[in-house]
Backbone as JSON, one array per atom type, in Angstrom:
{
  "sequence": "MKKNIIYVIVFLVMAMTISACTGTEGVPQSITPEKIVNRDTKEEVVKKPESKLFNVGEDIKLGDYIVTVNKIENPYREKNEFSQPEEGNKFIAVEVSYQNNTTDKTISYNTLDWKLFDGEGYNYESSWSATKKPDLSSGDINPGSKVRGWITFEIPVKATDFKV",
  "N": [[0.82, -1.2, 0.0], [1.9, 1.28, 0.87], [3.85, 1.5, -1.03], [2.38, 1.92, -3.39], [1.31, 4.46, -2.88], [3.64, 5.99, -2.88], [4.39, 5.67, -5.59], [2.25, 7.05, -6.8], [2.66, 9.66, -5.84], [5.21, 10.21, -6.94], [4.5, 10.05, -9.66], [2.68, 12.23, -9.85], [4.39, 14.42, -9.26], [6.17, 14.23, -11.43], [4.36, 14.68, -13.54], [3.52, 17.3, -13.02], [5.95, 18.65, -13.31], [6.56, 18.17, -16.02], [4.35, 19.43, -17.26], [4.8, 22.06, -16.46], [7.15, 22.64, -17.79], [6.39, 22.56, -20.43], [4.61, 24.58, -20.96], [3.04, 27.58, -22.37], [3.66, 30.0, -21.36], [4.93, 33.28, -21.42], [5.19, 33.51, -24.15], [4.48, 35.77, -26.5], [1.24, 36.28, -27.55], [0.37, 37.97, -29.52], [2.23, 37.97, -31.56], [2.08, 35.57, -32.76], [1.61, 34.06, -35.76], [-1.37, 33.86, -37.79], [-2.88, 31.14, -39.36], [-4.33, 30.76, -42.51], [-6.46, 29.14, -44.75], [-6.54, 29.06, -48.2], [-9.43, 28.88, -50.04], [-9.73, 28.2, -52.74], [-7.22, 27.25, -53.75], [-6.42, 25.6, -51.73], [-4.22, 26.15, -50.28], [-2.11, 26.96, -47.57], [-1.92, 30.08, -46.0], [0.0, 32.4, -44.27], [-1.06, 34.79, -42.08], [0.02, 37.78, -40.9], [-0.34, 39.45, -37.8], [-1.8, 42.7, -37.52], [-0.29, 45.73, -36.49], [-0.68, 48.77, -34.92], [0.08, 52.09, -34.1], [-1.21, 54.5, -31.84], [-1.95, 57.89, -31.03], [-1.81, 59.91, -28.03], [-4.97, 60.77, -26.81], [-6.3, 59.96, -29.07], [-9.01, 58.11, -30.38], [-9.54, 54.62, -30.08], [-10.93, 52.09, -31.76], [-12.29, 49.17, -30.68], [-13.82, 46.54, -31.48], [-16.91, 46.47, -30.03], [-16.5, 48.66, -28.43], [-14.89, 51.79, -27.51], [-11.63, 52.78, -26.8], [-9.58, 55.11, -25.15], [-6.5, 56.7, -24.65], [-6.15, 59.22, -22.59], [-4.47, 61.06, -21.16], [-1.03, 61.37, -20.14], [0.97, 61.29, -17.35], [4.13, 62.04, -16.65], [6.96, 62.39, -14.88], [4.77, 60.81, -12.46], [4.02, 62.16, -9.4], [3.62, 60.9, -6.34], [1.73, 61.88, -3.59], [1.52, 60.74, -1.09], [3.71, 59.92, 1.4], [4.45, 57.36, 2.07], [4.02, 55.8, -0.11], [6.02, 55.59, -2.3], [8.16, 55.38, -5.2], [10.54, 52.68, -5.67], [14.08, 53.09, -5.11], [15.73, 54.47, -7.89], [13.63, 54.13, -9.56], [10.54, 55.38, -11.04], [7.19, 56.76, -11.05], [4.67, 56.48, -13.53], [1.7, 57.83, -14.65], [-1.26, 56.97, -16.33], [-4.06, 58.11, -17.92], [-7.04, 56.64, -18.87], [-9.93, 55.91, -20.92], [-13.01, 54.19, -21.44], [-15.59, 53.44, -23.72], [-18.74, 52.14, -24.11], [-20.28, 51.1, -26.91], [-22.49, 49.59, -27.47], [-25.97, 48.57, -27.54], [-27.13, 46.65, -26.09], [-25.52, 45.02, -24.41], [-23.23, 44.47, -21.65], [-19.84, 45.51, -21.1], [-16.69, 44.4, -20.04], [-14.0, 45.82, -18.1], [-10.58, 46.31, -17.01], [-7.87, 47.13, -14.93], [-5.68, 45.45, -15.05], [-5.54, 44.71, -17.68], [-3.85, 46.36, -18.98], [-0.56, 47.3, -20.02], [2.67, 48.78, -19.81], [5.12, 49.55, -22.13], [8.61, 49.85, -22.69], [11.2, 51.47, -24.67], [13.09, 49.48, -25.08], [11.69, 47.18, -25.16], [10.86, 46.04, -22.79], [8.25, 45.2, -20.51], [5.8, 46.53, -18.26], [3.68, 46.04, -15.5], [0.68, 47.36, -13.99], [1.02, 49.41, -11.06], [0.69, 48.67, -7.6], [1.51, 50.01, -5.45], [1.22, 52.71, -5.68], [-1.41, 54.79, -6.69], [-2.88, 56.94, -8.84], [-5.62, 59.06, -8.37], [-8.88, 59.54, -9.77], [-8.64, 56.02, -9.7], [-8.55, 53.4, -12.2], [-9.45, 50.72, -11.68], [-11.65, 47.92, -11.87], [-14.46, 46.49, -13.66], [-17.81, 46.54, -15.03], [-19.19, 48.0, -17.96], [-22.13, 49.55, -18.72], [-24.49, 49.37, -21.5], [-24.03, 51.98, -23.85], [-22.66, 53.57, -22.05], [-19.85, 55.14, -20.25], [-16.52, 54.91, -18.85], [-13.85, 56.16, -16.85], [-10.47, 56.52, -15.81], [-7.36, 56.41, -13.88], [-4.26, 54.68, -14.43], [-1.44, 53.49, -12.83], [2.03, 53.1, -13.23], [5.13, 51.63, -12.2], [8.36, 52.25, -13.05], [11.8, 51.91, -14.28], [13.9, 54.79, -13.89], [15.59, 55.33, -16.0], [14.33, 54.29, -18.24], [12.89, 54.75, -21.48], [10.93, 56.04, -24.32], [7.97, 55.23, -24.37], [5.19, 53.01, -24.65], [1.76, 52.26, -24.41]],
  "CA": [[0.0, 0.0, 0.0], [2.79, 2.44, 0.93], [4.56, 1.55, -2.31], [1.45, 2.54, -4.35], [1.23, 5.9, -2.58], [4.9, 6.59, -3.36], [4.29, 5.74, -7.04], [1.3, 8.11, -7.14], [3.33, 10.94, -5.56], [6.24, 10.38, -7.97], [3.81, 10.34, -10.91], [2.16, 13.6, -9.8], [5.52, 15.35, -9.36], [6.64, 14.21, -12.81], [3.35, 15.3, -14.4], [3.58, 18.75, -12.81], [7.2, 19.13, -13.89], [6.42, 18.16, -17.48], [3.41, 20.47, -17.69], [5.43, 23.37, -16.24], [8.18, 22.85, -18.82], [5.82, 22.62, -21.78], [3.61, 25.64, -21.04], [3.27, 28.64, -23.35], [3.83, 31.26, -20.67], [6.02, 34.08, -21.92], [5.12, 33.6, -25.6], [3.48, 36.79, -26.83], [0.22, 35.78, -28.47], [0.16, 38.91, -30.62], [3.15, 37.75, -32.67], [1.84, 34.26, -33.33], [0.88, 34.25, -37.01], [-2.62, 33.13, -37.98], [-2.89, 30.39, -40.62], [-5.58, 30.82, -43.25], [-6.43, 28.25, -45.91], [-7.17, 29.59, -49.4], [-10.46, 27.91, -50.44], [-9.57, 27.76, -54.13], [-5.99, 26.49, -53.96], [-6.19, 24.77, -50.53], [-2.88, 26.5, -49.82], [-2.1, 27.7, -46.3], [-1.3, 31.39, -46.06], [0.2, 32.93, -42.93], [-1.46, 36.19, -41.98], [0.67, 38.41, -39.76], [-1.24, 40.4, -37.14], [-1.51, 44.1, -37.75], [0.07, 46.51, -35.32], [-0.83, 50.17, -35.23], [0.29, 52.98, -32.97], [-2.15, 55.59, -31.72], [-1.47, 59.01, -30.23], [-2.6, 60.27, -26.85], [-6.19, 61.47, -27.17], [-6.9, 59.37, -30.27], [-9.92, 57.01, -30.09], [-9.17, 53.32, -30.62], [-12.15, 51.28, -31.83], [-12.03, 47.75, -30.43], [-15.1, 45.84, -31.49], [-18.09, 47.24, -29.61], [-16.19, 49.78, -27.56], [-13.81, 52.7, -27.87], [-10.67, 53.03, -25.73], [-8.77, 56.29, -25.41], [-5.5, 57.14, -23.67], [-6.44, 60.65, -22.53], [-3.32, 61.84, -20.67], [0.07, 60.65, -19.5], [1.71, 62.14, -16.42], [5.45, 61.44, -16.55], [6.63, 61.39, -13.86], [3.68, 61.07, -11.53], [4.57, 62.31, -8.05], [2.67, 60.47, -5.32], [1.76, 62.77, -2.42], [1.64, 59.91, 0.1], [5.13, 59.67, 1.63], [4.67, 55.92, 2.23], [3.83, 55.16, -1.42], [7.01, 56.17, -3.2], [8.82, 54.34, -6.0], [11.83, 52.2, -5.18], [15.2, 53.89, -5.58], [16.05, 54.21, -9.29], [12.38, 54.02, -10.31], [9.59, 56.5, -11.0], [5.83, 56.41, -11.41], [4.03, 57.1, -14.69], [0.25, 57.65, -14.56], [-1.91, 57.01, -17.63], [-5.52, 58.2, -17.81], [-7.7, 55.97, -19.99], [-11.38, 55.84, -20.85], [-13.7, 53.19, -22.25], [-16.96, 53.8, -24.08], [-19.49, 50.98, -24.61], [-21.15, 51.55, -28.01], [-23.58, 48.66, -27.73], [-27.27, 48.93, -26.97], [-27.73, 45.48, -25.44], [-24.65, 44.17, -23.58], [-22.2, 45.13, -20.85], [-18.46, 45.21, -21.49], [-15.81, 44.43, -18.87], [-12.71, 46.51, -18.18], [-9.74, 45.95, -15.88], [-6.53, 47.73, -14.89], [-4.68, 44.43, -15.4], [-5.48, 44.56, -19.14], [-2.93, 47.37, -19.49], [0.87, 47.2, -19.76], [3.47, 49.87, -20.37], [6.33, 49.02, -22.75], [9.63, 50.87, -22.93], [11.86, 51.39, -25.97], [13.89, 48.26, -25.18], [10.79, 46.04, -25.23], [10.44, 45.57, -21.47], [6.88, 45.61, -20.19], [5.55, 46.77, -16.85], [2.28, 45.97, -15.11], [0.27, 48.48, -13.14], [1.58, 49.42, -9.71], [-0.26, 48.68, -6.49], [2.05, 50.84, -4.38], [0.72, 54.07, -5.88], [-2.48, 54.88, -7.68], [-3.43, 58.28, -9.01], [-7.08, 59.01, -8.24], [-9.57, 58.27, -9.55], [-8.0, 54.91, -10.4], [-9.45, 52.7, -13.12], [-9.92, 49.48, -11.06], [-12.25, 47.0, -12.83], [-15.91, 46.45, -13.57], [-18.57, 46.41, -16.26], [-19.75, 49.24, -18.5], [-23.46, 49.33, -19.28], [-24.65, 49.84, -22.88], [-24.07, 53.42, -24.04], [-22.0, 54.28, -20.94], [-18.4, 55.35, -20.29], [-15.77, 54.88, -17.6], [-12.58, 56.84, -17.02], [-9.65, 56.43, -14.6], [-5.9, 56.41, -14.01], [-3.47, 53.48, -14.18], [-0.11, 53.94, -12.47], [3.1, 52.13, -13.45], [6.44, 51.93, -11.63], [9.35, 51.84, -14.06], [13.11, 52.5, -14.05], [14.06, 56.19, -14.3], [16.32, 55.36, -17.28], [13.49, 53.79, -19.34], [12.39, 55.8, -22.4], [10.1, 55.62, -25.45], [6.9, 54.42, -23.81], [3.95, 52.66, -25.36], [0.8, 51.64, -23.5]],
  "C": [[0.87, 1.26, 0.0], [3.52, 2.62, -0.39], [3.69, 2.22, -3.38], [1.35, 4.04, -4.13], [2.49, 6.61, -3.07], [4.87, 6.72, -4.88], [3.36, 6.88, -7.49], [1.95, 9.48, -6.94], [4.39, 11.21, -6.62], [5.6, 10.73, -9.31], [3.3, 11.77, -10.94], [3.27, 14.64, -9.93], [6.04, 15.4, -10.78], [5.66, 14.91, -13.74], [3.38, 16.81, -14.25], [4.83, 19.35, -13.43], [7.1, 19.2, -15.41], [5.48, 19.26, -17.95], [3.99, 21.86, -17.5], [6.45, 23.67, -17.33], [7.61, 23.02, -20.21], [4.79, 23.71, -21.94], [3.98, 26.69, -22.07], [3.46, 29.99, -22.69], [5.04, 32.0, -21.23], [6.04, 34.2, -23.44], [4.07, 34.64, -25.95], [2.51, 36.27, -27.88], [0.06, 36.69, -29.68], [1.11, 38.67, -31.79], [3.01, 36.36, -33.28], [1.04, 34.44, -34.62], [-0.36, 33.37, -37.09], [-2.56, 32.44, -39.34], [-4.27, 30.46, -41.23], [-5.44, 29.92, -44.46], [-7.2, 28.91, -47.05], [-8.15, 28.54, -49.92], [-10.24, 27.37, -51.85], [-8.36, 26.85, -54.29], [-5.68, 25.52, -52.83], [-4.8, 25.02, -49.94], [-3.0, 27.29, -48.52], [-1.34, 29.0, -46.48], [-1.16, 31.88, -44.63], [-0.11, 34.41, -42.94], [-0.8, 36.77, -40.73], [-0.29, 39.42, -39.13], [-0.8, 41.83, -37.4], [-1.19, 44.78, -36.43], [0.01, 47.97, -35.71], [-0.62, 50.98, -33.97], [-0.72, 54.11, -33.01], [-1.55, 56.67, -30.83], [-2.35, 59.21, -29.02], [-3.79, 61.1, -27.32], [-6.91, 60.9, -28.38], [-7.77, 58.17, -29.86], [-9.47, 55.74, -30.8], [-10.42, 52.45, -30.59], [-11.76, 49.82, -31.72], [-13.37, 47.02, -30.35], [-16.24, 46.78, -31.13], [-17.76, 48.42, -28.71], [-15.01, 50.6, -28.07], [-12.94, 52.91, -26.64], [-9.84, 54.24, -26.12], [-7.76, 56.47, -24.28], [-5.6, 58.65, -23.67], [-5.23, 61.5, -22.17], [-2.26, 60.88, -20.13], [0.8, 61.65, -18.62], [3.04, 61.45, -16.12], [6.47, 62.47, -16.08], [5.41, 61.81, -13.06], [4.28, 61.1, -10.13], [3.47, 62.01, -7.03], [2.84, 61.36, -4.09], [1.94, 61.99, -1.12], [3.1, 59.52, 0.29], [5.45, 58.18, 1.76], [4.51, 55.15, 0.92], [4.74, 55.82, -2.44], [7.66, 55.05, -4.01], [10.13, 53.9, -5.34], [12.93, 53.07, -5.76], [15.58, 53.48, -7.01], [14.82, 54.06, -10.16], [11.58, 55.31, -10.22], [8.21, 55.96, -11.34], [5.45, 57.15, -12.69], [2.54, 56.8, -14.55], [-0.36, 57.87, -15.94], [-3.42, 57.06, -17.41], [-6.14, 57.61, -19.07], [-9.22, 56.05, -19.81], [-11.88, 54.77, -21.81], [-15.1, 53.72, -22.53], [-17.62, 52.56, -24.68], [-20.48, 51.48, -25.66], [-22.3, 50.61, -28.3], [-24.88, 49.2, -27.13], [-27.85, 47.8, -26.14], [-26.79, 44.64, -24.59], [-23.65, 45.02, -22.8], [-20.84, 44.68, -21.35], [-17.58, 45.36, -20.24], [-14.54, 45.23, -19.16], [-11.92, 46.17, -16.93], [-8.39, 46.63, -16.02], [-5.48, 46.73, -15.37], [-4.6, 44.17, -16.9], [-4.41, 45.45, -19.76], [-1.49, 47.06, -19.08], [1.54, 48.42, -20.38], [4.75, 49.24, -20.89], [7.33, 50.15, -22.92], [10.3, 50.59, -24.28], [12.71, 50.15, -26.16], [13.02, 47.01, -25.2], [10.38, 45.47, -23.89], [9.02, 46.04, -21.21], [6.7, 45.65, -18.68], [4.05, 46.71, -16.59], [1.97, 47.13, -14.18], [0.78, 48.29, -11.72], [0.47, 49.41, -8.68], [0.24, 49.58, -5.37], [1.61, 52.29, -4.51], [-0.37, 54.04, -6.93], [-3.01, 56.3, -7.69], [-4.96, 58.14, -9.02], [-7.74, 59.91, -9.26], [-8.9, 57.16, -10.36], [-9.03, 54.14, -11.2], [-10.13, 51.5, -12.47], [-10.48, 48.52, -12.12], [-13.75, 47.01, -12.66], [-16.54, 46.22, -14.93], [-19.14, 47.75, -16.66], [-21.1, 48.89, -19.14], [-23.54, 49.86, -20.71], [-24.78, 51.37, -22.93], [-23.36, 54.22, -22.97], [-20.5, 54.37, -21.15], [-17.83, 55.16, -18.9], [-14.4, 55.49, -17.87], [-11.79, 56.72, -15.72], [-8.17, 56.35, -14.93], [-5.33, 55.04, -13.7], [-2.06, 53.97, -13.91], [0.89, 52.8, -12.64], [4.36, 52.59, -12.73], [7.49, 51.37, -12.58], [10.71, 52.43, -13.7], [13.18, 53.93, -14.59], [14.69, 56.26, -15.68], [15.48, 54.9, -18.47], [12.95, 54.94, -20.16], [11.5, 55.19, -23.47], [8.96, 54.69, -25.04], [5.77, 54.19, -24.78], [3.06, 51.98, -24.33], [-0.02, 50.65, -24.28]]
}
């Protein structure tokens, strides 16, 4: 009986190790090409995803809603003395808004959907140590409604050329 339990434990450890090594974490999904089959020739064609840059204040239509980066405060200076960036870092605050253009469904939004990229390709998630108010948080937008808020990022002082 004890021998069977040991085999089960060894099997579970091996299965977890194999699944951890074969995951797709860290592979950017946006650069994975999409395969399309031409109906006439039955030939596979690889379609590369489009990438477009938008300026601050420019509306970005994403399906049923519009997203806008309204303002960027660089650097953002937190007034709370206990919520300061680590040495060598700074805060950047980004004000964004969502507009739900549907008439019949809610749309979700979340601070965690946003990342800030620097010119070297590093990405940064929103900071929990400082949040410019009103912060974006998360929730649902009713049909025809809007939501607006700030997302704060902590990044190295030396980082440049930002994209959100």
